C-alpha positions as CSV (number, residue, x, y, z in Angstrom):
1,M,-16.8,-6.7,-5.5
2,P,-13.6,-4.5,-5.6
3,R,-11.7,-4.2,-2.4
4,T,-9.4,-1.4,-1.2
5,L,-6.5,-1.3,1.2
6,D,-5.5,2.1,2.5
7,V,-1.7,2.5,2.5
8,Y,0.0,4.8,5.1
9,L,3.5,6.1,5.4
10,Y,3.9,6.8,9.1
11,A,0.6,8.4,10.0
12,D,-0.3,9.9,6.6
13,L,-2.5,8.3,4.0
14,A,-0.2,7.7,1.0
15,G,-2.6,6.0,-1.4
16,H,-4.9,3.0,-2.1
17,L,-4.2,-0.5,-3.1
18,R,-7.1,-1.9,-5.0
19,Q,-8.1,-5.4,-6.1
20,D,-10.8,-5.7,-8.7
21,D,-13.3,-8.5,-9.2
22,A,-10.9,-10.4,-11.4
23,G,-8.2,-10.3,-8.7
24,D,-6.0,-7.7,-10.5
25,M,-4.4,-5.1,-8.2
26,S,-3.5,-1.5,-8.8
27,F,-2.1,1.3,-6.6
28,Q,-2.8,5.0,-6.8
29,Y,-1.3,7.7,-4.6
30,A,-3.8,9.8,-2.7
31,Q,-4.1,13.3,-4.1
32,S,-3.6,14.7,-0.6
33,W,-0.2,12.8,-0.5
34,L,0.9,14.2,-3.8
35,Q,0.1,17.7,-2.7
36,Q,2.1,17.6,0.5
37,P,5.3,19.6,0.4
38,G,8.2,17.2,0.5
39,A,6.1,14.2,-0.4
40,V,8.2,11.1,-1.1
41,P,7.5,8.0,-3.1
42,L,6.9,4.7,-1.3
43,S,9.5,3.1,-3.5
44,Q,11.8,4.0,-6.4
45,S,9.6,1.6,-8.4
46,L,6.5,3.7,-7.6
47,P,7.5,7.3,-8.4
48,L,5.1,10.1,-7.4
49,R,2.4,10.4,-10.0
50,L,-1.4,10.9,-10.2
51,E,-1.9,8.0,-12.6
52,R,-2.7,4.6,-11.3
53,F,0.0,1.9,-11.2
54,R,-1.2,-1.3,-12.7
55,R,-0.5,-4.8,-11.4
56,K,2.8,-5.3,-13.2
57,E,4.1,-2.0,-11.8
58,C,3.1,-2.4,-8.1
59,R,2.9,-6.1,-7.4
60,G,6.5,-6.6,-6.5
61,F,6.6,-3.9,-4.0
62,F,3.3,-4.7,-2.2
63,A,3.7,-8.5,-2.4
64,G,6.8,-8.4,-0.3
65,I,5.3,-6.0,2.3
66,L,2.0,-7.8,2.6
67,E,3.7,-11.2,2.9
68,H,6.0,-10.1,5.7
69,R,3.2,-8.3,7.5
70,L,0.8,-11.3,7.4
71,Q,3.6,-13.6,8.6
72,A,4.3,-11.3,11.5
73,I,0.6,-11.3,12.5
74,V,0.4,-15.1,12.2
75,E,3.5,-15.4,14.5
76,G,1.9,-13.0,17.0
77,D,4.3,-10.1,16.4
78,E,2.0,-7.3,15.3
79,D,4.7,-4.7,15.6
80,A,7.2,-6.5,13.3
81,G,5.8,-4.8,10.2
82,A,6.7,-1.3,11.5
83,V,10.3,-2.4,12.0
84,F,10.6,-4.0,8.6
85,N,9.1,-1.1,6.6
86,P,7.6,2.3,7.5
87,V,4.6,1.6,5.3
88,R,1.7,0.6,7.5
89,Q,-1.3,-1.2,6.0
90,I,-4.7,-1.2,7.5
91,L,-5.6,-4.8,7.2
92,A,-9.3,-4.3,6.7
93,F,-10.7,-4.1,3.2
94,R,-13.6,-1.8,2.6
95,E,-16.2,-2.0,-0.2
96,M,-16.0,0.6,-2.9
């Protein structure tokens, strides 16, 4: 069953990181994010666009963030992720 991780920049929903049944990930900016005046990309490697980024395009960016965030949680420092990067993940998958 596909899983989705909501991705926030500060307090605003920026997009959705998805993992399909085969384990492939993709990222798509939320339309509300793209329509905000002054919207910025999460990374230079993920420029603002409506089309979904496939695994090859988004894996490098998200792999580093998720690895660091999970390590911080394991070490008991839940706030470390916010210092490392302003992107905040809600670490609860929801079924699509």
